[in-house]
Biopython code that builds the backbone (N, CA, C, O; Angstrom):
import numpy as np
from Bio.PDB.StructureBuilder import StructureBuilder

atoms = [
    (1, "MET", "N", (-40.519, 2.611, 43.401)),
    (1, "MET", "CA", (-41.134, 1.584, 44.027)),
    (1, "MET", "C", (-40.475, 1.109, 45.386)),
    (1, "MET", "O", (-39.847, 0.054, 45.291)),
    (2, "ASP", "N", (-40.495, 1.464, 46.132)),
    (2, "ASP", "CA", (-39.584, 1.118, 47.274)),
    (2, "ASP", "C", (-40.343, 0.178, 48.165)),
    (2, "ASP", "O", (-41.547, 0.368, 48.339)),
    (3, "GLU", "N", (-39.603, -1.013, 48.850)),
    (3, "GLU", "CA", (-39.771, -2.601, 49.323)),
    (3, "GLU", "C", (-41.459, -2.257, 50.163)),
    (3, "GLU", "O", (-42.565, -2.797, 50.154)),
    (4, "PHE", "N", (-41.159, -1.683, 50.479)),
    (4, "PHE", "CA", (-42.468, -1.536, 51.667)),
    (4, "PHE", "C", (-43.854, -1.379, 50.711)),
    (4, "PHE", "O", (-44.697, -2.272, 50.799)),
    (5, "THR", "N", (-44.011, -0.612, 50.094)),
    (5, "THR", "CA", (-45.445, -0.790, 48.906)),
    (5, "THR", "C", (-44.847, -2.041, 47.980)),
    (5, "THR", "O", (-45.672, -2.953, 47.919)),
    (6, "ALA", "N", (-43.763, -2.281, 47.332)),
    (6, "ALA", "CA", (-44.372, -3.759, 46.964)),
    (6, "ALA", "C", (-45.030, -5.242, 47.746)),
    (6, "ALA", "O", (-46.026, -5.916, 47.485)),
    (7, "GLN", "N", (-43.689, -5.398, 49.080)),
    (7, "GLN", "CA", (-44.724, -6.283, 50.288)),
    (7, "GLN", "C", (-45.952, -5.780, 50.173)),
    (7, "GLN", "O", (-46.442, -6.822, 49.738)),
    (8, "ILE", "N", (-46.937, -4.978, 50.205)),
    (8, "ILE", "CA", (-48.414, -4.633, 50.718)),
    (8, "ILE", "C", (-48.812, -4.559, 48.951)),
    (8, "ILE", "O", (-49.680, -5.380, 48.652)),
    (9, "GLU", "N", (-48.479, -4.002, 48.185)),
    (9, "GLU", "CA", (-49.453, -4.855, 46.694)),
    (9, "GLU", "C", (-48.798, -6.618, 46.280)),
    (9, "GLU", "O", (-49.490, -7.321, 45.544)),
    (10, "ALA", "N", (-47.864, -6.994, 46.667)),
    (10, "ALA", "CA", (-47.642, -8.098, 46.692)),
    (10, "ALA", "C", (-48.322, -9.191, 47.611)),
    (10, "ALA", "O", (-48.200, -10.398, 47.400)),
    (11, "LEU", "N", (-49.322, -8.443, 49.041)),
    (11, "LEU", "CA", (-50.158, -9.043, 49.107)),
    (11, "LEU", "C", (-51.555, -9.086, 48.693)),
    (11, "LEU", "O", (-52.355, -10.021, 48.642)),
    (12, "ASP", "N", (-51.656, -7.859, 48.413)),
    (12, "ASP", "CA", (-53.410, -7.523, 47.450)),
    (12, "ASP", "C", (-53.060, -8.748, 46.892)),
    (12, "ASP", "O", (-53.609, -9.839, 47.051)),
    (13, "HIS", "N", (-51.848, -8.384, 46.052)),
    (13, "HIS", "CA", (-52.283, -9.482, 44.136)),
    (13, "HIS", "C", (-51.602, -10.832, 44.874)),
    (13, "HIS", "O", (-50.952, -11.469, 44.045)),
    (14, "GLN", "N", (-51.586, -11.254, 45.810)),
    (14, "GLN", "CA", (-52.034, -12.527, 46.747)),
    (14, "GLN", "C", (-53.623, -12.896, 46.853)),
    (14, "GLN", "O", (-54.465, -13.696, 46.446)),
    (15, "PHE", "N", (-53.455, -11.848, 47.616)),
    (15, "PHE", "CA", (-55.681, -11.883, 47.819)),
    (15, "PHE", "C", (-56.483, -12.479, 46.593)),
    (15, "PHE", "O", (-57.224, -13.457, 46.498)),
    (16, "MET", "N", (-55.910, -11.197, 45.382)),
    (16, "MET", "CA", (-57.158, -11.238, 44.097)),
    (16, "MET", "C", (-56.514, -12.844, 44.030)),
    (16, "MET", "O", (-56.914, -13.786, 44.716)),
    (17, "ARG", "N", (-55.769, -12.871, 43.344)),
    (17, "ARG", "CA", (-55.027, -14.186, 42.870)),
    (17, "ARG", "C", (-56.399, -16.220, 43.620)),
    (17, "ARG", "O", (-56.921, -17.230, 43.147)),
    (18, "SER", "N", (-56.180, -15.378, 45.159)),
    (18, "SER", "CA", (-57.057, -16.606, 45.248)),
    (18, "SER", "C", (-57.907, -15.738, 45.454)),
    (18, "SER", "O", (-57.066, -15.017, 45.990)),
    (19, "TRP", "N", (-58.669, -15.238, 45.509)),
    (19, "TRP", "CA", (-59.918, -15.061, 44.735)),
    (19, "TRP", "C", (-60.448, -15.406, 43.723)),
    (19, "TRP", "O", (-61.566, -15.918, 43.789)),
    (20, "MET", "N", (-59.978, -15.276, 42.825)),
    (20, "MET", "CA", (-60.212, -15.597, 41.414)),
    (20, "MET", "C", (-59.958, -17.555, 41.060)),
    (20, "MET", "O", (-60.309, -18.394, 40.230)),
    (21, "ASN", "N", (-59.259, -17.471, 42.121)),
    (21, "ASN", "CA", (-58.710, -18.976, 41.459)),
    (21, "ASN", "C", (-59.784, -19.767, 42.444)),
    (21, "ASN", "O", (-60.035, -20.951, 42.217)),
    (22, "ARG", "N", (-60.564, -18.890, 43.823)),
    (22, "ARG", "CA", (-61.490, -19.781, 44.540)),
    (22, "ARG", "C", (-60.651, -20.390, 45.599)),
    (22, "ARG", "O", (-61.186, -21.351, 46.153)),
    (23, "ASP", "N", (-59.607, -20.107, 45.966)),
    (23, "ASP", "CA", (-58.996, -20.144, 47.075)),
    (23, "ASP", "C", (-59.462, -20.286, 48.504)),
    (23, "ASP", "O", (-58.680, -19.847, 49.347)),
    (24, "ARG", "N", (-60.410, -20.732, 48.864)),
    (24, "ARG", "CA", (-60.864, -20.636, 50.411)),
    (24, "ARG", "C", (-59.782, -20.286, 51.418)),
    (24, "ARG", "O", (-59.871, -19.395, 52.263)),
    (25, "ASN", "N", (-58.819, -21.042, 51.237)),
    (25, "ASN", "CA", (-57.183, -21.099, 52.102)),
    (25, "ASN", "C", (-56.991, -19.920, 52.466)),
    (25, "ASN", "O", (-57.271, -19.280, 53.480)),
    (26, "GLY", "N", (-56.330, -19.641, 51.246)),
    (26, "GLY", "CA", (-55.953, -18.512, 50.358)),
    (26, "GLY", "C", (-56.154, -17.288, 50.734)),
    (26, "GLY", "O", (-55.297, -16.405, 50.717)),
    (27, "MET", "N", (-57.448, -17.154, 51.142)),
    (27, "MET", "CA", (-58.031, -16.077, 51.141)),
    (27, "MET", "C", (-58.406, -16.120, 53.057)),
    (27, "MET", "O", (-58.433, -15.067, 53.694)),
    (28, "LYS", "N", (-58.563, -16.966, 53.472)),
    (28, "LYS", "CA", (-58.855, -17.002, 54.843)),
    (28, "LYS", "C", (-57.768, -16.821, 55.232)),
    (28, "LYS", "O", (-57.809, -15.681, 55.694)),
    (29, "SER", "N", (-56.620, -17.269, 55.378)),
    (29, "SER", "CA", (-55.125, -17.370, 55.401)),
    (29, "SER", "C", (-54.690, -15.538, 55.701)),
    (29, "SER", "O", (-53.808, -15.255, 56.511)),
    (30, "LEU", "N", (-55.456, -14.443, 54.917)),
    (30, "LEU", "CA", (-55.351, -12.562, 54.706)),
    (30, "LEU", "C", (-56.148, -12.452, 55.074)),
    (30, "LEU", "O", (-55.960, -11.237, 55.127)),
    (31, "ALA", "N", (-57.328, -12.583, 55.587)),
    (31, "ALA", "CA", (-58.479, -11.885, 56.398)),
    (31, "ALA", "C", (-59.063, -12.219, 57.774)),
    (31, "ALA", "O", (-59.745, -13.093, 58.309)),
    (32, "THR", "N", (-58.398, -10.988, 58.091)),
    (32, "THR", "CA", (-58.519, -11.054, 60.255)),
    (32, "THR", "C", (-60.173, -11.796, 60.032)),
    (32, "THR", "O", (-61.009, -11.960, 59.143)),
    (33, "GLY", "N", (-60.045, -11.972, 60.911)),
    (33, "GLY", "CA", (-61.645, -12.197, 61.559)),
    (33, "GLY", "C", (-62.544, -10.791, 62.211)),
    (33, "GLY", "O", (-63.290, -10.668, 63.183)),
    (34, "ASP", "N", (-62.251, -10.217, 61.571)),
    (34, "ASP", "CA", (-63.224, -8.655, 61.788)),
    (34, "ASP", "C", (-63.072, -8.008, 60.545)),
    (34, "ASP", "O", (-63.059, -6.785, 60.689)),
    (35, "PHE", "N", (-62.888, -8.584, 58.738)),
    (35, "PHE", "CA", (-62.763, -8.167, 57.719)),
    (35, "PHE", "C", (-64.198, -8.046, 57.237)),
    (35, "PHE", "O", (-65.154, -8.821, 57.246)),
    (36, "VAL", "N", (-63.987, -6.642, 56.759)),
    (36, "VAL", "CA", (-65.141, -6.666, 55.554)),
    (36, "VAL", "C", (-65.248, -6.466, 54.274)),
    (36, "VAL", "O", (-64.343, -5.713, 53.916)),
    (37, "PHE", "N", (-65.879, -6.759, 53.466)),
    (37, "PHE", "CA", (-66.208, -6.500, 52.566)),
    (37, "PHE", "C", (-66.991, -5.788, 51.697)),
    (37, "PHE", "O", (-67.956, -6.529, 51.507)),
    (38, "LEU", "N", (-67.253, -4.095, 50.613)),
    (38, "LEU", "CA", (-68.081, -3.520, 50.577)),
    (38, "LEU", "C", (-67.627, -3.595, 49.104)),
    (38, "LEU", "O", (-66.564, -3.685, 48.489)),
    (39, "LEU", "N", (-69.045, -3.508, 48.817)),
    (39, "LEU", "CA", (-68.969, -3.297, 47.820)),
    (39, "LEU", "C", (-70.819, -2.368, 47.004)),
    (39, "LEU", "O", (-72.020, -2.633, 46.953)),
    (40, "GLY", "N", (-70.194, -1.642, 46.708)),
    (40, "GLY", "CA", (-70.930, -0.539, 45.909)),
    (40, "GLY", "C", (-71.059, -0.475, 44.382)),
    (40, "GLY", "O", (-70.215, -0.006, 43.618)),
    (41, "ALA", "N", (-71.986, -0.900, 44.121)),
    (41, "ALA", "CA", (-71.740, -1.308, 42.677)),
    (41, "ALA", "C", (-74.135, -1.469, 41.705)),
    (41, "ALA", "O", (-75.172, -1.561, 42.361)),
    (42, "GLN", "N", (-74.038, -1.440, 40.663)),
    (42, "GLN", "CA", (-75.449, -1.760, 40.962)),
    (42, "GLN", "C", (-76.005, -2.624, 41.725)),
    (42, "GLN", "O", (-77.071, -2.244, 42.208)),
    (43, "THR", "N", (-75.620, -3.779, 42.039)),
    (43, "THR", "CA", (-75.535, -4.767, 43.404)),
    (43, "THR", "C", (-74.877, -4.338, 44.653)),
    (43, "THR", "O", (-73.704, -3.988, 44.528)),
    (44, "SER", "N", (-75.502, -4.286, 46.075)),
    (44, "SER", "CA", (-74.617, -3.279, 46.705)),
    (44, "SER", "C", (-74.699, -4.542, 47.829)),
    (44, "SER", "O", (-75.569, -5.410, 47.902)),
    (45, "ALA", "N", (-73.844, -4.408, 48.438)),
    (45, "ALA", "CA", (-73.637, -5.597, 49.615)),
    (45, "ALA", "C", (-72.376, -5.213, 50.953)),
    (45, "ALA", "O", (-71.595, -4.278, 50.773)),
    (46, "ILE", "N", (-72.338, -5.836, 51.912)),
    (46, "ILE", "CA", (-71.680, -5.662, 53.018)),
    (46, "ILE", "C", (-71.749, -6.843, 53.754)),
    (46, "ILE", "O", (-72.767, -7.251, 54.314)),
    (47, "LEU", "N", (-70.304, -7.571, 53.749)),
    (47, "LEU", "CA", (-69.849, -8.537, 53.529)),
    (47, "LEU", "C", (-68.618, -9.369, 54.861)),
    (47, "LEU", "O", (-67.390, -9.464, 54.861)),
    (48, "ASP", "N", (-69.536, -9.773, 55.720)),
    (48, "ASP", "CA", (-68.408, -10.485, 56.918)),
    (48, "ASP", "C", (-67.891, -11.456, 56.592)),
    (48, "ASP", "O", (-68.411, -12.077, 55.665)),
    (49, "ARG", "N", (-66.311, -12.129, 57.400)),
    (49, "ARG", "CA", (-65.201, -12.676, 56.657)),
    (49, "ARG", "C", (-66.322, -14.082, 56.050)),
    (49, "ARG", "O", (-66.413, -14.414, 54.869)),
    (50, "PRO", "N", (-67.083, -14.731, 57.226)),
    (50, "PRO", "CA", (-67.279, -15.594, 57.167)),
    (50, "PRO", "C", (-68.442, -15.783, 55.100)),
    (50, "PRO", "O", (-68.222, -16.525, 54.143)),
    (51, "SER", "N", (-69.396, -14.843, 55.300)),
    (51, "SER", "CA", (-70.145, -14.676, 54.009)),
    (51, "SER", "C", (-69.376, -14.233, 53.137)),
    (51, "SER", "O", (-69.685, -14.968, 52.200)),
    (52, "TRP", "N", (-68.157, -13.190, 52.536)),
    (52, "TRP", "CA", (-67.536, -13.183, 51.943)),
    (52, "TRP", "C", (-66.711, -14.455, 51.659)),
    (52, "TRP", "O", (-66.254, -14.695, 50.542)),
    (53, "LEU", "N", (-66.512, -15.420, 52.951)),
    (53, "LEU", "CA", (-66.111, -16.551, 52.226)),
    (53, "LEU", "C", (-66.644, -17.715, 50.945)),
    (53, "LEU", "O", (-66.285, -18.491, 50.060)),
    (54, "GLU", "N", (-67.901, -17.041, 51.755)),
    (54, "GLU", "CA", (-68.646, -18.347, 50.841)),
    (54, "GLU", "C", (-69.310, -17.704, 49.525)),
    (54, "GLU", "O", (-69.344, -18.197, 48.397)),
    (55, "ALA", "N", (-69.804, -16.532, 49.943)),
    (55, "ALA", "CA", (-69.560, -16.113, 48.335)),
    (55, "ALA", "C", (-68.290, -15.789, 47.270)),
    (55, "ALA", "O", (-68.212, -16.206, 46.114)),
    (56, "ALA", "N", (-67.330, -14.944, 47.966)),
    (56, "ALA", "CA", (-66.117, -15.610, 46.752)),
    (56, "ALA", "C", (-65.612, -16.778, 46.133)),
    (56, "ALA", "O", (-64.951, -16.942, 45.107)),
    (57, "THR", "N", (-66.133, -17.665, 47.104)),
    (57, "THR", "CA", (-65.418, -19.082, 46.579)),
    (57, "THR", "C", (-66.956, -19.760, 45.699)),
    (57, "THR", "O", (-66.896, -20.974, 45.505)),
    (58, "THR", "N", (-68.126, -19.120, 45.242)),
    (58, "THR", "CA", (-69.356, -19.882, 44.952)),
    (58, "THR", "C", (-69.637, -18.966, 43.426)),
    (58, "THR", "O", (-69.151, -19.079, 42.301)),
    (59, "ARG", "N", (-70.810, -17.898, 44.107)),
    (59, "ARG", "CA", (-71.167, -17.007, 43.230)),
    (59, "ARG", "C", (-70.877, -15.671, 43.041)),
    (59, "ARG", "O", (-71.532, -14.890, 42.350)),
    (60, "PHE", "N", (-69.555, -15.349, 43.875)),
    (60, "PHE", "CA", (-68.780, -13.346, 43.371)),
    (60, "PHE", "C", (-67.656, -14.431, 42.817)),
    (60, "PHE", "O", (-66.901, -15.190, 43.426)),
    (61, "GLN", "N", (-67.871, -14.174, 41.350)),
    (61, "GLN", "CA", (-66.226, -14.657, 40.374)),
    (61, "GLN", "C", (-65.574, -13.978, 39.577)),
    (61, "GLN", "O", (-65.791, -14.123, 38.374)),
    (62, "LEU", "N", (-64.746, -13.194, 39.962)),
    (62, "LEU", "CA", (-63.586, -12.843, 39.759)),
    (62, "LEU", "C", (-63.013, -13.568, 38.710)),
    (62, "LEU", "O", (-62.369, -14.517, 39.157)),
    (63, "SER", "N", (-62.993, -13.496, 37.504)),
    (63, "SER", "CA", (-62.027, -13.830, 36.620)),
    (63, "SER", "C", (-60.971, -13.049, 35.739)),
    (63, "SER", "O", (-60.506, -13.526, 34.704)),
    (64, "ALA", "N", (-60.637, -11.815, 36.238)),
    (64, "ALA", "CA", (-59.947, -10.543, 35.902)),
    (64, "ALA", "C", (-60.155, -8.980, 36.479)),
    (64, "ALA", "O", (-61.075, -8.168, 36.569)),
    (65, "TYR", "N", (-58.201, -9.095, 36.937)),
    (65, "TYR", "CA", (-58.068, -7.425, 37.605)),
    (65, "TYR", "C", (-56.955, -6.645, 37.133)),
    (65, "TYR", "O", (-56.110, -7.097, 36.360)),
    (66, "ARG", "N", (-56.953, -5.884, 37.433)),
    (66, "ARG", "CA", (-56.123, -5.481, 37.510)),
    (66, "ARG", "C", (-55.673, -3.639, 38.395)),
    (66, "ARG", "O", (-56.609, -2.891, 38.678)),
    (67, "PHE", "N", (-54.591, -3.327, 38.614)),
    (67, "PHE", "CA", (-54.194, -2.829, 39.735)),
    (67, "PHE", "C", (-53.456, -1.349, 38.697)),
    (67, "PHE", "O", (-52.494, -1.417, 37.932)),
    (68, "LYS", "N", (-54.339, -0.068, 39.041)),
    (68, "LYS", "CA", (-53.931, 1.028, 38.626)),
    (68, "LYS", "C", (-54.042, 2.094, 39.685)),
    (68, "LYS", "O", (-54.762, 1.927, 40.670)),
    (69, "ASP", "N", (-53.254, 3.313, 39.469)),
    (69, "ASP", "CA", (-52.910, 4.211, 40.308)),
    (69, "ASP", "C", (-52.370, 3.816, 41.807)),
    (69, "ASP", "O", (-53.144, 4.037, 42.738)),
    (70, "LEU", "N", (-51.350, 3.362, 42.033)),
    (70, "LEU", "CA", (-51.276, 2.332, 43.091)),
    (70, "LEU", "C", (-50.961, 3.823, 44.775)),
    (70, "LEU", "O", (-50.098, 4.700, 44.750)),
    (71, "TYR", "N", (-51.786, 3.625, 45.722)),
    (71, "TYR", "CA", (-51.527, 4.396, 47.115)),
    (71, "TYR", "C", (-51.070, 3.678, 47.953)),
    (71, "TYR", "O", (-51.671, 2.648, 48.258)),
    (72, "VAL", "N", (-49.839, 4.039, 48.576)),
    (72, "VAL", "CA", (-49.379, 2.938, 50.113)),
    (72, "VAL", "C", (-49.275, 3.455, 50.823)),
    (72, "VAL", "O", (-48.380, 4.224, 50.474)),
    (73, "ARG", "N", (-49.636, 3.778, 52.076)),
    (73, "ARG", "CA", (-49.156, 4.495, 53.225)),
    (73, "ARG", "C", (-48.754, 3.601, 54.360)),
    (73, "ARG", "O", (-49.469, 2.623, 54.578)),
    (74, "ARG", "N", (-47.535, 3.845, 55.228)),
    (74, "ARG", "CA", (-47.514, 2.817, 56.608)),
    (74, "ARG", "C", (-47.689, 4.230, 57.742)),
    (74, "ARG", "O", (-47.232, 5.368, 57.853)),
    (75, "HIS", "N", (-48.577, 3.393, 58.399)),
    (75, "HIS", "CA", (-49.312, 3.855, 59.643)),
    (75, "HIS", "C", (-48.917, 2.889, 61.205)),
    (75, "HIS", "O", (-49.423, 1.837, 61.597)),
    (76, "LYS", "N", (-47.826, 3.746, 61.839)),
    (76, "LYS", "CA", (-47.283, 2.729, 62.595)),
    (76, "LYS", "C", (-47.009, 1.078, 62.584)),
    (76, "LYS", "O", (-45.854, 0.663, 62.674)),
    (77, "LYS", "N", (-48.393, -0.037, 62.444)),
    (77, "LYS", "CA", (-48.062, -1.356, 62.115)),
    (77, "LYS", "C", (-48.774, -1.721, 61.183)),
    (77, "LYS", "O", (-48.554, -2.747, 60.541)),
    (78, "MET", "N", (-49.827, -0.856, 60.953)),
    (78, "MET", "CA", (-50.646, -0.551, 59.669)),
    (78, "MET", "C", (-50.541, -0.228, 58.290)),
    (78, "MET", "O", (-50.284, 0.965, 58.127)),
    (79, "ALA", "N", (-50.670, -0.990, 57.072)),
    (79, "ALA", "CA", (-50.800, 0.600, 56.059)),
    (79, "ALA", "C", (-52.184, 0.025, 55.300)),
    (79, "ALA", "O", (-53.049, -0.848, 55.357)),
    (80, "VAL", "N", (-51.824, 0.927, 54.719)),
    (80, "VAL", "CA", (-53.422, 1.809, 53.695)),
    (80, "VAL", "C", (-52.452, 0.943, 52.338)),
    (80, "VAL", "O", (-51.256, 0.660, 52.267)),
    (81, "PHE", "N", (-53.462, 0.745, 51.507)),
    (81, "PHE", "CA", (-53.434, 0.667, 50.447)),
    (81, "PHE", "C", (-54.556, 0.468, 49.392)),
    (81, "PHE", "O", (-55.178, -0.537, 49.049)),
    (82, "ALA", "N", (-54.600, 1.633, 49.034)),
    (82, "ALA", "CA", (-55.786, 1.969, 47.906)),
    (82, "ALA", "C", (-55.517, 1.904, 46.408)),
    (82, "ALA", "O", (-54.304, 1.950, 46.208)),
    (83, "ALA", "N", (-56.158, 1.822, 45.399)),
    (83, "ALA", "CA", (-55.724, 1.754, 44.118)),
    (83, "ALA", "C", (-57.314, 2.120, 43.259)),
    (83, "ALA", "O", (-58.430, 2.091, 43.776)),
    (84, "ARG", "N", (-56.994, 2.431, 41.924)),
    (84, "ARG", "CA", (-58.020, 1.898, 41.189)),
    (84, "ARG", "C", (-57.432, 0.717, 40.951)),
    (84, "ARG", "O", (-56.334, 0.333, 41.354)),
    (85, "MET", "N", (-58.633, -0.145, 39.914)),
    (85, "MET", "CA", (-58.488, -1.040, 39.511)),
    (85, "MET", "C", (-60.011, -1.813, 39.092)),
    (85, "MET", "O", (-61.190, -1.927, 39.427)),
    (86, "SER", "N", (-58.906, -2.263, 38.021)),
    (86, "SER", "CA", (-60.374, -3.169, 36.703)),
    (86, "SER", "C", (-60.748, -4.087, 36.483)),
    (86, "SER", "O", (-60.025, -5.055, 36.247)),
    (87, "VAL", "N", (-62.037, -4.115, 36.479)),
    (87, "VAL", "CA", (-62.101, -6.007, 37.358)),
    (87, "VAL", "C", (-63.377, -6.546, 36.118)),
    (87, "VAL", "O", (-64.351, -5.941, 35.670)),
    (88, "GLU", "N", (-62.905, -7.769, 35.878)),
    (88, "GLU", "CA", (-64.322, -8.695, 35.328)),
    (88, "GLU", "C", (-64.509, -9.271, 36.326)),
    (88, "GLU", "O", (-63.594, -9.850, 36.912)),
    (89, "ALA", "N", (-65.862, -9.246, 36.797)),
    (89, "ALA", "CA", (-66.197, -10.861, 38.072)),
    (89, "ALA", "C", (-68.092, -10.291, 37.721)),
    (89, "ALA", "O", (-68.556, -9.220, 37.331)),
    (90, "ARG", "N", (-68.592, -11.324, 38.013)),
    (90, "ARG", "CA", (-69.589, -12.054, 37.808)),
    (90, "ARG", "C", (-70.442, -11.960, 39.351)),
    (90, "ARG", "O", (-69.792, -12.547, 40.216)),
    (91, "ILE", "N", (-71.762, -11.348, 39.891)),
    (91, "ILE", "CA", (-71.897, -11.574, 41.183)),
    (91, "ILE", "C", (-73.095, -12.072, 40.520)),
    (91, "ILE", "O", (-73.628, -11.360, 39.669)),
    (92, "GLY", "N", (-73.883, -13.921, 40.993)),
    (92, "GLY", "CA", (-74.264, -14.067, 39.924)),
    (92, "GLY", "C", (-74.452, -14.705, 38.677)),
    (92, "GLY", "O", (-73.653, -15.578, 38.337)),
    (93, "THR", "N", (-75.777, -14.264, 37.657)),
    (93, "THR", "CA", (-75.425, -14.160, 36.872)),
    (93, "THR", "C", (-75.343, -12.806, 36.356)),
    (93, "THR", "O", (-75.505, -12.893, 35.139)),
    (94, "GLU", "N", (-75.124, -11.278, 36.785)),
    (94, "GLU", "CA", (-74.926, -9.853, 36.463)),
    (94, "GLU", "C", (-73.298, -9.901, 36.569)),
    (94, "GLU", "O", (-72.545, -10.278, 37.466)),
    (95, "LYS", "N", (-73.022, -9.213, 34.928)),
    (95, "LYS", "CA", (-71.275, -8.673, 35.534)),
    (95, "LYS", "C", (-71.656, -7.986, 35.975)),
    (95, "LYS", "O", (-72.844, -7.723, 36.165)),
    (96, "LEU", "N", (-70.224, -7.194, 36.444)),
    (96, "LEU", "CA", (-69.115, -6.325, 36.598)),
    (96, "LEU", "C", (-68.313, -5.874, 36.555)),
    (96, "LEU", "O", (-67.528, -5.860, 37.503)),
    (97, "GLU", "N", (-68.075, -5.210, 35.311)),
    (97, "GLU", "CA", (-66.955, -4.550, 34.873)),
    (97, "GLU", "C", (-67.153, -3.301, 34.843)),
    (97, "GLU", "O", (-68.137, -2.591, 35.053)),
    (98, "GLY", "N", (-64.957, -2.920, 34.245)),
    (98, "GLY", "CA", (-65.102, -1.427, 34.179)),
    (98, "GLY", "C", (-63.705, -1.724, 35.948)),
    (98, "GLY", "O", (-63.258, -2.622, 36.662)),
    (99, "ASP", "N", (-63.637, -0.095, 35.736)),
    (99, "ASP", "CA", (-63.416, 0.938, 37.080)),
    (99, "ASP", "C", (-63.846, 0.615, 38.385)),
    (99, "ASP", "O", (-65.034, 0.739, 38.684)),
    (100, "VAL", "N", (-62.870, 0.150, 39.324)),
    (100, "VAL", "CA", (-63.744, -0.020, 40.801)),
    (100, "VAL", "C", (-62.561, 0.254, 41.876)),
    (100, "VAL", "O", (-61.543, -0.437, 41.902)),
    (101, "TRP", "N", (-62.899, 1.779, 43.121)),
    (101, "TRP", "CA", (-61.808, 1.803, 43.601)),
    (101, "TRP", "C", (-61.307, 0.353, 45.298)),
    (101, "TRP", "O", (-62.240, -0.255, 45.822)),
    (102, "ILE", "N", (-60.315, 0.197, 45.634)),
    (102, "ILE", "CA", (-60.594, 0.009, 46.492)),
    (102, "ILE", "C", (-59.560, 0.617, 47.126)),
    (102, "ILE", "O", (-58.790, 1.491, 46.727)),
    (103, "THR", "N", (-59.694, -0.357, 48.895)),
    (103, "THR", "CA", (-59.306, 0.491, 49.821)),
    (103, "THR", "C", (-58.625, -0.781, 50.576)),
    (103, "THR", "O", (-59.576, -1.559, 50.500)),
    (104, "ASP", "N", (-57.794, -1.369, 51.128)),
    (104, "ASP", "CA", (-57.323, -2.089, 52.154)),
    (104, "ASP", "C", (-56.002, -1.689, 53.194)),
    (104, "ASP", "O", (-54.857, -1.250, 53.082)),
    (105, "LEU", "N", (-57.364, -2.344, 54.763)),
    (105, "LEU", "CA", (-56.269, -1.806, 55.639)),
    (105, "LEU", "C", (-55.627, -3.610, 56.067)),
    (105, "LEU", "O", (-56.202, -4.641, 56.416)),
    (106, "TRP", "N", (-53.969, -3.187, 55.766)),
    (106, "TRP", "CA", (-53.356, -3.766, 56.090)),
    (106, "TRP", "C", (-52.508, -4.367, 57.501)),
    (106, "TRP", "O", (-51.559, -3.610, 57.701)),
    (107, "GLN", "N", (-52.545, -5.321, 58.384)),
    (107, "GLN", "CA", (-51.570, -4.767, 59.436)),
    (107, "GLN", "C", (-50.767, -5.983, 60.529)),
    (107, "GLN", "O", (-51.369, -6.873, 61.129)),
    (108, "ARG", "N", (-49.661, -5.793, 60.564)),
    (108, "ARG", "CA", (-48.960, -6.796, 61.149)),
    (108, "ARG", "C", (-48.807, -7.781, 62.105)),
    (108, "ARG", "O", (-48.314, -7.526, 63.204)),
    (109, "GLY", "N", (-49.254, -9.079, 61.730)),
    (109, "GLY", "CA", (-49.695, -10.398, 62.963)),
    (109, "GLY", "C", (-48.564, -11.311, 62.993)),
    (109, "GLY", "O", (-47.783, -11.636, 62.098)),
    (110, "ARG", "N", (-48.646, -11.674, 64.284)),
    (110, "ARG", "CA", (-48.341, -12.745, 64.373)),
    (110, "ARG", "C", (-48.616, -14.041, 64.226)),
    (110, "ARG", "O", (-47.876, -14.966, 64.559)),
    (111, "LEU", "N", (-49.949, -14.146, 63.599)),
    (111, "LEU", "CA", (-50.665, -15.337, 63.581)),
    (111, "LEU", "C", (-50.890, -15.504, 62.141)),
    (111, "LEU", "O", (-51.228, -14.527, 61.472)),
    (112, "ARG", "N", (-50.740, -16.598, 61.637)),
    (112, "ARG", "CA", (-51.228, -17.278, 59.845)),
    (112, "ARG", "C", (-52.719, -17.382, 60.715)),
    (112, "ARG", "O", (-52.789, -17.578, 61.928)),
    (113, "ARG", "N", (-53.709, -17.229, 59.926)),
    (113, "ARG", "CA", (-54.836, -17.769, 60.377)),
    (113, "ARG", "C", (-54.883, -19.051, 58.507)),
    (113, "ARG", "O", (-54.379, -18.914, 57.393)),
    (114, "LYS", "N", (-55.702, -20.049, 59.105)),
    (114, "LYS", "CA", (-55.336, -21.314, 58.479)),
    (114, "LYS", "C", (-56.989, -21.805, 58.118)),
    (114, "LYS", "O", (-57.205, -22.878, 57.553)),
]
sb = StructureBuilder()
sb.init_structure("model")
sb.init_model(0)
sb.init_chain("A")
sb.init_seg("    ")
for serial, (resi, resn, name, xyz) in enumerate(atoms, 1):
    if name == "N":
        sb.init_residue(resn, " ", resi, " ")
    sb.init_atom(name, np.array(xyz, "f"), 0.0, 1.0, " ", f" {name:<3s}", serial, name[0])
structure = sb.get_structure()
């Protein structure tokens, strides 16, 4: 794994651990103002940044995850991270378990959001 791929994977791990720990500030520092979370499952959702931060720290609980089949590509000042990921989560009382596909776009910025 090259250094660039390792850096992008580390950002995704940081975001996922923030979610598992319900660390609102950790997620907020990594998610831009135009952040969008799309969930296609038995329960589907499209959440903007404020809605995501609220849900991820209350009713949408992640208890475990594991990345599989990583794909990272650089494009100018952006990086695409895509992976198959196994998850154990809950949305309210509904379980969400199994493999999902995630795609994250990372853009280099000068500001750290708090």
